N, C-alpha and C positions, 0 to 999 in steps of 0.2 A: 592366400588368408594369411594376416600377419600372424605370427605367434601368440600377441596377446588375444587376439579373437578365437585363437584355437583353444583357450584354457575353457574349462567348464564354467556355463553362465554363473553358477553359484560363486566361483572365485572371482570372475569379472564383475558381479555386481559389489561384491567386497571392496576390490581396486577402486571401484566408481564412489563408493560411500568414502574412502580415504582422498580419493582426486578432487571430488566436487563439492563437499560440504566444508564450506567455510562462509563467517559472514559476510553478506553483501550490504555495504552502506548506499543507500540512494537519498539524493537530496536534490534542491533546486539547480543546483550547479552542475549536478551529476545524475540527472533523472532515468537515465536508463540502464537497468541491470544486464549489463553485458554478459552473455554467456559464457562460463569457463573455456576455455581454450579446446580441452579437451573433447567437450561437444560440438567442436567444429571441424573435427577430423576426419569423421567418415558418417553415414547414415545410420550404419548399426550401431556405433557407439554413442550416437545423438539418442537413436530408439533406447537403448539400454539404460542410459544414465540422466537422462533429463527429467525422468520423473523422480529418481532420486534427488537430483538437485532441487526440483521443487519442494521436494518433502523436509529435506536434511537442512537446507541453509537457511540460516535464519536472515530475514530481511528485515535493516533497520532504517525506517523511516526520518530522516531530519527534516522537523518542521522549524524553520527560522523565523522568529517574530511571528509564529503562529500562521504562518503564509502556506496555505496547503492547496492552490489552485493549481500549481504544478503538477501534485500529485493526482487530480482529478483529469488534467488536459492531456498530460505526457506519460506519467509513470503505468496507471490504471491501461489504459490503451496497449501500452507496450506488454504488460503482464498479461494481458488476455490474450494478444497475439502467440506468445510464447505457450499457454495454457492451452490454448487451442492448437497448436503444432502438436503439442505433448498427447493430448486428447487423441489427437488424428492418428499420432503414429502409436497407439494402443498403450503407451506408455504411463499413461495419467487419467485418474478418472475424476470426473467433476465432485463424486463423492469426497474426493481426497484434499479438496480446496481447504475445509475447514480444520485441514491437520498441517497445513504451510503455517510456518512460524514468521509471525510478524511482529516487529516492536518499534512502536513510534515513540520518537525523542523529540520533547517539545525544547527548544534552546530559544535564547533571547528573551525579549520582554514582551508581556500580551500587548496586541496589537489589534486595536477593533478593528481598524480600515481594512485591514489584509483579512482579520476574520469575516468581514463582512463581503468582501469581492469573492471568497471560498464557499460562504454560503448562498452568492448569488448561482456562482456554476452548479453547487450541488441542487438548487432550486429548480433551476434550467436543465439539468441531465437528467442521465438515466441512473446515475449513480446517488446513494442517499446514505451510504453507510458512513459513520465516524471512522476515521482510522482509530483504531481499537489500542489503547494504552490502559496500563495497569497504573497508572497512577494518581497518588490520592490528592495530589495539589489542586488546591482551589480552582486556579486559572484554567485547569485541564478538563475539570468537572464544569466549567462554563463553556468550553467549547462541545463536550459531549451533548449539553443541554440544547445549545445552540443549534446543532446538527439535528437532533429528536425533534425540535421544534420546526424547523424548516422543512423536515419531510411530513410531519402532520398538517401544514398547511399547503402543501403543494396547490391544492385547490381554489386557493385563492390568490389574485392578481399579486405580482411581486411588489409592486407599490405597496399595496396593504400589510404584506410580510415585512418589508423594510420597515415600515412605521412602527410595526408591533416590535420589531428588535429593537429600534432606536430607542424605545420605551422602555424596554429591558435593560436596555445600556446603560440608562441613566442610574437604576436600581443597582446595577452590577459595578460602574464607576464610583456610586457613592461607598460601597463595600469595600472598594479595591482600586486606589486610584491610578494604579498601572494601567487601567481597561480605558483611560481618557482618551 
């Protein structure tokens, strides 16, 4: 057994806190939140530190030009695998999920086509939650409202949902020309 693993668990947990808690930025060009190197050293270290990593690491999700398709198709399944591993190891509880720190940052200009692609993925998939943000920007509120609309209309065919969204788009574009 290594000297590090011979330390009392309370001390090791403090070490893990200093070692793994760092901001992880995830975007369409870098969609996989790689595990920190220390979590890849041995099973015991991974078991002890993965829950700390999930709870104390702020995950910053970058949405370029309001394109979140990658988030739903790549990032979420990847995080589900990591969380499943942590739960299986007894290092993380599903009740802890709401304690994870996720920040969504919208960059670029509002892009209706990107938003529609994302909404179609949301409509057809099992995911339906909007990437949460505390932004007060009007264009971000449009995104949050669009997610809510699509979630509430999953019982009708996508063609009808798309038609309703396009009518809403006309009103949104009239108020903010960047959405054209």
